[in-house]
SENUKE-73872 format. One line per 10 residues: number of its first residue (from 1); for each residue y, z, x of C-alpha. Coordinates in Angstrom, 2 decimals. Each point is the difference from the previous one (the first is absolute). Layout:
N
NUM) Y:Z:X ~ ...
REM end
This chain:
342
1) -0.31:0.03:0.19 ~ 4.00:-1.07:1.25 ~ 1.53:3.48:0.78 ~ 3.26:-1.46:-0.76 ~ -1.08:-1.17:-3.60 ~ -1.75:3.82:-0.79 ~ 2.49:1.55:0.93 ~ 1.64:-0.72:-3.01 ~ -3.04:1.37:-2.64 ~ 0.10:3.09:1.48
11) 2.04:1.64:-3.20 ~ -1.83:-2.80:-2.63 ~ -3.43:2.84:-0.77 ~ 3.03:2.30:-0.77 ~ 2.05:-2.35:-2.27 ~ -2.97:-1.75:-1.63 ~ -1.18:4.20:-0.89 ~ 3.14:0.41:-1.06 ~ 0.14:-2.56:-2.58 ~ -3.29:0.45:-1.27
21) 0.88:3.22:-1.11 ~ 3.18:-1.39:-1.63 ~ -1.98:-3.04:-1.58 ~ -2.93:1.83:-0.42 ~ -2.13:-2.17:1.23 ~ -3.45:1.93:0.52 ~ -1.52:-2.80:3.17 ~ 1.71:-2.21:2.18 ~ -1.85:-2.86:1.83 ~ 2.99:-1.02:2.85
31) -0.29:-2.49:2.97 ~ 2.92:-2.09:2.16 ~ -0.33:-3.21:2.24 ~ 2.34:-1.19:2.69 ~ -1.32:-3.37:1.86 ~ -2.92:0.69:-0.86 ~ -1.23:3.63:0.59 ~ -0.72:2.54:-2.05 ~ 2.89:2.64:0.77 ~ -0.03:2.02:-2.68
41) -3.18:1.06:-2.71 ~ 0.99:3.13:-2.24 ~ -3.03:1.29:-1.78 ~ 2.15:2.56:-2.30 ~ -1.23:2.19:-3.19 ~ -2.83:0.12:-2.00 ~ -2.53:-2.69:-1.48 ~ -1.33:2.71:-2.57 ~ 2.22:2.62:-1.00 ~ -3.19:2.18:-1.59
51) -2.02:-0.50:3.08 ~ 2.15:0.78:2.28 ~ -1.02:-3.10:1.47 ~ 2.97:-1.47:2.92 ~ 1.30:-4.27:0.27 ~ -1.23:-1.84:3.06 ~ 0.31:-3.05:0.57 ~ -2.85:-1.39:-1.25 ~ 0.70:1.43:-2.97 ~ -0.36:-1.91:-3.06
61) 3.20:-1.09:-1.71 ~ 1.07:-3.06:-3.45 ~ 2.13:-1.97:1.59 ~ 1.18:-1.32:-3.65 ~ 2.51:-3.05:0.32 ~ -0.11:-0.86:4.14 ~ -4.06:-0.92:-1.45 ~ 2.97:-3.57:-0.30 ~ 0.60:-0.54:2.87 ~ -4.18:-0.24:0.42
71) 0.05:-2.81:-2.46 ~ 3.04:-2.07:0.79 ~ -2.10:0.33:3.57 ~ -2.67:-1.24:-1.82 ~ 1.64:-3.18:-1.10 ~ 2.13:0.03:3.12 ~ -3.68:-0.56:1.88 ~ -0.46:-3.09:-2.24 ~ 2.39:-2.03:-0.24 ~ -0.46:-0.17:3.96
81) -3.79:-1.45:-0.94 ~ 2.17:-2.40:-2.21 ~ -2.24:2.14:-3.15 ~ 3.15:1.13:-1.61 ~ 3.82:-1.76:-0.23 ~ 2.57:2.50:-1.04 ~ 1.92:-2.91:-1.23 ~ -1.93:-1.37:-2.47 ~ -0.96:1.15:-3.98 ~ -2.85:2.13:-0.31
91) -1.22:-2.38:-2.36 ~ -1.52:-2.01:3.08 ~ -2.21:3.41:-0.09 ~ -0.72:1.25:-3.18 ~ 0.21:-2.92:-2.31 ~ -0.42:2.47:-3.47 ~ 2.84:2.76:1.39 ~ 2.98:0.44:-2.72 ~ 2.86:1.04:-0.75 ~ 2.52:1.24:-2.81
101) 2.61:-1.88:1.75 ~ -1.58:-3.79:-0.17 ~ 2.40:-0.85:2.97 ~ -0.30:2.53:2.14 ~ -3.81:-0.57:-0.52 ~ -0.05:-3.89:1.32 ~ 2.62:0.92:3.13 ~ -1.34:3.68:0.81 ~ -0.74:0.26:4.05 ~ -1.87:2.63:2.20
111) 3.26:0.71:1.51 ~ 1.22:0.63:-3.28 ~ -2.48:2.58:-0.94 ~ -0.04:1.33:3.56 ~ 3.84:0.41:0.44 ~ 0.25:1.76:-4.47 ~ 2.28:-3.36:-1.39 ~ -1.65:-0.64:-2.60 ~ 1.49:0.37:-2.49 ~ -2.44:3.02:-1.76
121) 1.26:3.73:0.14 ~ -2.41:2.66:1.24 ~ -2.23:-0.18:-2.94 ~ -1.94:3.47:1.41 ~ -0.88:1.26:-3.63 ~ -2.89:-3.09:0.51 ~ -2.03:1.13:2.74 ~ 0.45:3.63:0.75 ~ -2.28:2.11:-1.88 ~ -2.03:-3.32:-0.73
131) -3.92:-0.92:0.59 ~ 0.83:-3.68:0.33 ~ -1.33:-1.77:2.38 ~ 2.09:-2.04:2.76 ~ -0.82:-3.79:-2.13 ~ 0.48:2.17:-3.93 ~ 3.92:1.11:1.46 ~ 0.94:-3.33:1.21 ~ -1.01:-1.65:-3.10 ~ 2.37:2.48:-2.00
141) 2.51:-0.87:1.74 ~ 1.02:-3.68:-2.37 ~ 0.99:3.02:-2.09 ~ 2.24:2.28:1.37 ~ 3.48:-0.73:-0.51 ~ 2.54:-1.46:1.93 ~ 3.03:1.81:1.23 ~ 1.89:-2.06:2.40 ~ -0.21:-3.65:0.11 ~ -2.53:-1.56:2.84
151) 1.83:0.41:3.55 ~ 3.12:2.12:-1.21 ~ -0.27:3.08:1.77 ~ -2.51:1.88:2.03 ~ -2.08:2.63:-2.86 ~ -2.48:2.10:1.58 ~ -3.47:-1.37:-1.57 ~ -3.20:1.94:0.95 ~ -2.18:-2.60:-1.65 ~ 1.06:-3.44:1.85
161) -1.62:1.99:2.08 ~ -3.42:0.55:-1.00 ~ 0.53:-3.49:-1.46 ~ -0.02:-1.32:3.76 ~ -3.06:2.06:0.90 ~ -1.99:-2.05:-3.13 ~ 1.65:-3.51:1.86 ~ -1.73:1.34:3.90 ~ -3.15:1.18:-2.34 ~ 0.32:-4.19:-1.84
171) 1.29:-1.25:3.35 ~ -2.77:1.37:2.33 ~ -3.07:1.23:-1.84 ~ 0.76:3.09:1.31 ~ 1.87:2.93:-2.58 ~ 3.25:1.30:1.77 ~ -1.81:3.45:1.48 ~ -2.91:-2.53:2.06 ~ 2.93:-1.63:1.35 ~ 2.21:2.43:0.87
181) -2.73:1.43:1.42 ~ -1.83:-2.47:1.95 ~ 3.74:-1.82:0.86 ~ 2.02:2.95:1.36 ~ -1.95:3.38:0.10 ~ -3.11:-0.30:1.87 ~ 2.44:-2.20:2.38 ~ 2.28:2.60:0.38 ~ -2.87:2.69:0.27 ~ 1.23:1.63:-2.83
191) -2.80:1.61:-0.95 ~ 0.93:2.72:-2.62 ~ 1.70:-1.96:-2.38 ~ -1.16:-0.44:-2.96 ~ 0.75:-1.29:-3.53 ~ -1.11:2.87:-3.00 ~ 1.14:2.65:0.19 ~ -4.40:1.34:-1.51 ~ 0.02:-0.97:3.48 ~ 1.80:2.05:1.69
201) -0.74:2.95:-1.40 ~ -3.67:-0.81:1.50 ~ 2.02:-0.11:3.40 ~ -0.15:3.86:1.78 ~ 3.54:-0.29:0.84 ~ 2.24:-0.74:-3.26 ~ 3.03:0.94:-1.23 ~ 0.43:1.67:-3.45 ~ 3.21:-1.41:-2.04 ~ 2.57:2.33:-1.02
211) 2.60:-0.18:-2.62 ~ 3.44:2.95:-0.67 ~ -0.71:1.49:-3.28 ~ 3.08:2.14:-0.73 ~ 0.69:1.52:3.10 ~ -4.07:0.42:0.96 ~ -1.73:-2.74:2.16 ~ -3.30:-1.27:-1.83 ~ -3.24:-1.42:0.08 ~ 0.29:-3.52:-2.22
221) -2.96:-2.37:-0.54 ~ -0.79:-2.95:2.64 ~ 1.29:-3.25:-2.05 ~ -2.43:-2.44:0.78 ~ 2.01:-4.21:0.11 ~ -3.21:-1.56:0.94 ~ 0.40:-2.94:-2.46 ~ 3.93:-0.02:1.64 ~ -0.75:0.21:3.31 ~ 1.70:-2.60:1.82
231) 3.53:1.35:-1.38 ~ -1.05:3.50:1.38 ~ -3.43:1.33:0.28 ~ -0.82:0.68:3.69 ~ -0.76:3.35:1.26 ~ 0.58:1.25:3.71 ~ 0.82:1.99:3.18 ~ 2.41:-0.39:2.70 ~ -2.39:-0.80:2.31 ~ -0.58:-3.39:-1.91
241) 3.92:-0.55:-1.38 ~ 0.83:0.57:3.83 ~ -1.81:-3.20:0.91 ~ 1.07:-1.35:-3.45 ~ 3.10:0.48:1.95 ~ -0.62:-1.44:2.69 ~ -1.27:-2.76:-1.77 ~ 3.95:-1.20:-1.33 ~ 2.04:0.95:3.10 ~ -2.66:-1.71:2.98
251) 1.40:-3.53:-3.13 ~ -3.90:0.00:-1.18 ~ -1.77:0.35:3.49 ~ -2.93:2.76:0.92 ~ -2.20:0.34:2.61 ~ 1.61:-3.32:1.55 ~ -1.11:-2.01:-2.92 ~ 2.27:-1.46:-2.97 ~ -1.48:0.81:-3.19 ~ 3.20:-1.94:-2.23
261) 2.46:-2.17:2.41 ~ 3.30:1.63:0.61 ~ 1.89:-2.57:-1.96 ~ -2.07:0.91:-3.42 ~ 0.65:4.36:0.75 ~ 3.66:-1.37:0.90 ~ 0.10:-1.36:-3.62 ~ -1.25:3.19:-1.49 ~ 2.76:2.56:1.91 ~ 2.45:-2.86:-1.23
271) 2.61:0.32:-2.94 ~ -0.95:-1.47:-3.11 ~ 2.43:0.64:-2.52 ~ 2.88:3.29:-0.23 ~ -1.48:3.27:-1.44 ~ 1.73:3.72:-0.58 ~ -2.90:2.11:0.86 ~ 2.38:3.25:-0.61 ~ 1.78:0.87:-2.56 ~ 2.62:0.94:2.54
281) 2.14:-1.48:2.18 ~ -0.58:0.99:3.63 ~ 2.60:-0.79:2.53 ~ -3.21:-0.52:2.98 ~ -1.55:-2.93:-2.37 ~ 2.04:-2.91:0.26 ~ -2.00:-1.44:-2.47 ~ -4.16:-0.56:-0.86 ~ -1.35:-2.42:-1.35 ~ -3.88:-0.18:-0.66
291) -2.58:-2.59:2.02 ~ -3.53:-0.15:-0.80 ~ -1.77:2.95:-0.58 ~ 3.16:1.91:2.29 ~ 3.43:0.97:-0.72 ~ 2.54:-1.55:2.79 ~ 2.78:1.94:0.96 ~ 3.77:-0.28:2.20 ~ -0.45:4.02:1.01 ~ 2.95:0.55:2.46
301) -0.09:-3.19:1.06 ~ -4.17:-0.58:0.53 ~ -2.60:-1.80:-1.56 ~ -1.89:2.68:-1.81 ~ -3.11:-0.75:-1.65 ~ -1.45:2.42:-2.41 ~ -1.99:0.81:-3.13 ~ -1.12:3.48:-2.00 ~ -2.32:0.83:-2.05 ~ -0.97:1.94:-2.42
311) -2.74:0.98:-2.53 ~ -1.04:3.55:-1.93 ~ -0.11:2.51:2.79 ~ 0.66:-1.83:3.06 ~ 3.42:-2.12:1.30 ~ -0.28:-1.92:3.08 ~ 2.66:-2.04:2.74 ~ -0.20:-2.63:2.77 ~ 2.51:-0.57:1.38 ~ 1.53:-2.24:3.27
321) 2.62:-1.03:1.36 ~ -1.26:-3.61:2.38 ~ 2.65:-0.28:1.93 ~ -0.28:3.45:1.67 ~ -3.61:-0.20:-0.35 ~ -0.49:2.84:-1.39 ~ -1.69:1.45:-3.93 ~ -1.61:2.79:-1.63 ~ -2.04:0.70:-2.27 ~ 0.19:3.08:-3.05
331) -2.88:1.09:-1.68 ~ -0.02:2.84:-2.44 ~ -1.77:1.99:-2.91 ~ 3.05:0.35:-2.83 ~ 1.03:-2.19:-2.62 ~ 3.34:-1.20:0.83 ~ 0.56:1.87:3.18 ~ 3.22:-1.40:1.32 ~ 2.18:-2.65:-1.69 ~ -1.02:-3.52:2.51
341) -3.59:-0.37:-2.40 ~ -0.47:-2.27:-3.27
REM end
């Protein structure tokens, strides 16, 4: 570890512990990479309050919507292979796809879906707490009302990501889970990462989910969202997520192998549509936009690529400054643990 860098983190454990107490977060895992070196690895608090079990770098947390970047990277890999095109209407790959807005139906592309400019609002009631399969969810999109015109503005939409995952299955013959495992997780050595809370609960090291109820922190039930996997079902730990972060800082390269072209991963990290992540104006942010599975901002004059994730009992955040070659992973076991999550 570079001593000059590590000196800057002497008080980080104290700061994180203070914030955990302030926000009532039971447990948190935090890692920082600078110039391809892990310079900080924080294992803080408890993964299970009742059993008094500590968080470690190998504790599994749900990462929620940070899963979206795995889906966009999968699309990028298929774009490199010539099997998909970002700007070709998806009716080419899924002829039976239907939408309430027929113009959008005929012109909707993977780029539109990945940067949330379909015209559809969230419509999360369709999938949240639903037993519908991924195909059944996609089939029901035809009945959903638009709140904006096609490509008019940015509107976050989880169902578009579920549909993208289904397109991967149609084009490759592999489920989204199978594709992500074979083309991303295995090459990166992300051996503990999985796609369902059912798998996490079979592990010897996973975090329980928590939420604040009044002034108390209560353990809650896991939220199983397997059918919405491409939008947010991944569970991972700090060890694996630092490998994921390293892939992006290294412009698509892992262990000397380019698993996605530098050109395509740069496209994922590039602004596609303006958006407002925060409801209030922050002086540090000169602009905010959405790329393909990532938010892209100007943070104090530096390009900032990031995405949060929030699902019942868990909140995550992955963030990096590519020009500074530094990034951070934060995994927590409290719903809405901090204001950087979606």
